[in-house]
N, C-alpha and C positions, 0 to 999 in steps of 0.2 A: 309349873304347868296348871292352867285353870281347869276346873272340872267342866265337862262337856254340857251338863245341865245345871243351872243356877239352883241353889237351895230353895225350897218352896217355903216362903215366909208367910203366906196367907194374906199378903197385902192386896192381892187381886181379887179377893172375895167380894161378892156383891153385899149390899146392905141387907139386913134382916128382912125388910119388907119386899125385897125383890127376889128372895130365895125361892127355889122350886126343886121338886123331886122328879127325876125321870123314871117313867114306867114304860113297860112295853105292852101294847095292846095286842093280844093274840088274835082276836076276832078280825081286826083291820090290818094286822101285821105292820104296825107302825109304832115309833117311839112317841110318847106323849109326855109333855112337861106339865105338871101340876102344881100350882102355888102351894106353899107350906100351909096356908090358911085353910085350904081344902083337904089336907092330908090328915088322917088319923093314925096314931101309932097304936098297934095291937100286939098282944103276945099270943102266938099260936099254940096249939096243943103240945108241940114238941119243945116249947120253951123259948123258941126263937123270936126275936123282936122283928116286926114287919110293919111296913107302911101300907095303908089301905086308903084308896080314893075311888069315887064313882064318876066316870066320865061317859056322858051319852048313854046312860043306862047300864053300862058294863062296869062291873066291879073289878078293880085292879089291885094286885098285891105286889109288893116288892120286899124281899128280905133285906134288912139293913145291917150295915157293919156298925161297930161300937161307936165310932165318931158320929156318923149320921144319925144314929138312934139317940144319942145324947143331945145333939143339936135340936132334934124334932121334939124331944120330950121337954125341953126347956120352955117351949112356947105356951 
């Protein structure tokens, strides 16, 4: 019997220059995609790694998982 969902091989990932991070803008209540080139990786006071970006004068934060943090810190 075949599995219901195929294994994620990562072959569908976009090239590095097209990658982006999704943020949620609380002020406008909309999801916002920001290119990796405009994202800064920061460590918060509690030790968690987060992505930070400024869009339209609004500072956005997103707590990152291990894989995404490693990907963004490579650049």
